[in-house]
N, C-alpha and C positions, 0 to 999 in steps of 0.2 A: 658486436651486438650481443647482448646478454640473452641466453636461451632460458626459457622457462618451461615448466611442464606441469600438467595436472594429474597425470597418472604414470603408469610404467613408461619411462623414457627410453627411446631407442639409443640414446647416448647420454653420458653424464651431463646433467644440467648444472649451470652455475647457481641457479635459484629455483626452488620448487615452491609453489604456492597452492595451498589447499584450504579446506574449511577450518574455521577456528572454533567450532562447536565445543561445548555448549554455549560459548559466548556469542551473543548476537551482534552482527555487524563487524566481526573481526575475521581476519584470515590468518592462518598459520603459515609462516615463512621459514623454509629450511635453506640455509646458505652453505654451499659446498666448496666454493673456490675463492681464491683471493680476488678474482675479477668480480664475482658475485658480491663479496663483502664490500668492495670499493663502490660498486654500483648502489648497493643498499644504503651505505653510509652517506653517500652524496644525496640520495633521495631524502633521507631523514634530515640532513643538515639544510636542505633546501625547503623544508617544511612540507614536502609532498606526502609524507607518511606520518601517521601517529602510531607510536609503538608501545607495546607492553611486554615486558620480559615474561617468558613462559613460567619462570619461578613464581611469579606473582599470581598465576592463575592455575591452581592445582587441578581443577576439573578439566581445563583445556589441555594441560599436560597429559593427564590420564587418557583423555579422548584421543590425542594425537598418537600416543604410543599404541593404544588399542587398535586404531585404524591401521597403523603400520604392521602390526602383528596379523591383522585380518588379511592384508594384502599378501603377506607371506603364506598364510594358509591357503588362500585362493590359488596362488602360484603352484603350490604343491599339489593341490587337487587337479589343476590343469595338466601337470606333468603326468600324474597317474592316469588321467583320462586319455591322454595322447598315447601313452605306452600301452594301455589296454586296447587301443585301436591298431596296435602294431607299428606305430610311427616312432621314428628314432628321436630320442631326447638325449643330449649329452650326459654321460654318466656322472653320478655324484661321487664315485670313488675318487679319492684325492689323487692317487698315483696316475689314474687315467685322464683326469680332468686338467691337471697341471702340466705345463711344458717340462721336459726332462731336466732342464737347467734349474727350474724352480724347485722341483722335487729334490734335486741334489743339494741345493742350498738348505732347504728345510730339514733334510736328514742330518746335516752337519751341525746345525745350531741347536743348542740345548735349551730346554725349558727355563732353566735358571738364568739364562742370559737375557731373556725377554720378559719374564713374568713380572707382575706388579708385586713388590714386597710389602709395601705399606697398604695393607688391605683394610677396607672398611667392612666391619662385620655388624651383624644385628643379633639381638638376644631373643631366645625363645618366647619370653613373656611380653615382648613388644607387641603392640596392637597393629593390625593391618593399616590403620590410619596413620600411625607413626611411621610405618614402613614406607608408605607413599611419601611422607614428608622427607624421609631419608633419601629416597630416589630422586626427588626434585632437587634436593640440596647437592647431592654428589653426582647426579647424572649417570648413574649406573643402573642397569636393568636387572641385575642379579647380585645376591649377597650370600656369603657363607653365614651360617647360623652357628654361633659358638656358645658354650655353656660358661658358667662362672669360672671354671678352671682354664678357659681358653681353648678347650677341645672342640673340634668341629663336629656338629651333630646333624647338620643338614644344609640344604641350599634352598633359597627362596628367590623367585623371579617375579617380574611383572605379570607374566602369564598366570602364576598362582594367585597373585593379588586380584587380578581382574575378574576372577571367578567368584569373588566374594561380593555379594550385593552391597551397594553403597551404604545403605542404612545399617548394615551390620559391621562395618569396618572398625568402629570404635570398640567393639566387643570381642571380635575374633582375634585370637593370638597367632603370632607367626608360627609357633610350634605346631599349630593345628593344620597349617597349609603347606609347610616346608616339606621338601622331598628328603626322606631319610636314607634312601638307597643312593649312595653317592658314586658318581663316576669321577675318578681322580687321575691325576698325573703326578709325576715325580720330577725333582729338579734335574736329574741326569738323563731323563728321557729326551729324545729328539723332539723338536717342534713338529716334525712330520707325524710322529706317533700321536702327539697331543691333538693335532688337527684331524687325524683319522678317527680318534675317539669322539671328537665333536661331531664329525660327519655321521658316524654310525649310530650315535645316540641322539642326534638332532638337538644339540645344545650349543650355546654361544660362548660358554666359559667353563673352565675346569678349575676346581681347587687344587693347589699343589701341596702335597703333604710329604712329611718325612717318611721315607720307606721303612725306617726302623720303628717308627711310631706313627701309624696311619691317622691317629687322632690329632696329631700336631700339624696345624696349618702354617705353611711357610710362604704362601703366596697364592696368586690367582693369575691364570693366563686366559686371554680372550682372543677371539678372532681378530680383533683390531690389533692386539699385540703382535700377532703372527703376520698380519699384513704389513705392519711397520717394520718388522724384522726382515721381511722379504724385500721391501723397498730399499732397505739399507744395503742389501747384498747383491742387488742386480743393477 
């Protein structure tokens, strides 16, 4: 039986179904497992469902990501509220939250072994509207910003984009909203060190730079990269 969920699931769901706003009469579907994919494919082939790819609906894509980030913020607020009441909440510190074996694995694997080397970058003069098009095309929520010489000059994420009013996105430039103060990692650092930086600075990705030339971008590492690395070694 395929499990579905509408909000925070108590266990990983095969398929999650939610609102498809701002599209009227549509629902957004997130498929997480092969079982869910097979179930959904069979339903489509049987004519039970009418589908539209998220890439074809820019506003729906932006809405879905915005709602996802909103849930993340709500969860953090709830953690702070519970801790303020003196209730125990599992620590965010990586070394305390992970089993010892996983900590050992992550401390031995290097960033260069799991990072993405072919990095999609954006230019400072790109508009926010063009940035959203790039996000829809490549399905990444954050991008390094590089100048004409290829030097990294910032990072921009969907969080930055969503703060720009919709009617202004054709005029606002990426360089105006990108973060200039960069949190970086290096090829020879351990994946554990990179994950600790992500946790302490509350970011989902880090640019990987040349230690001898911090402006030279050599890759990007994300939480997903780290999870994949962990799954390969345990």
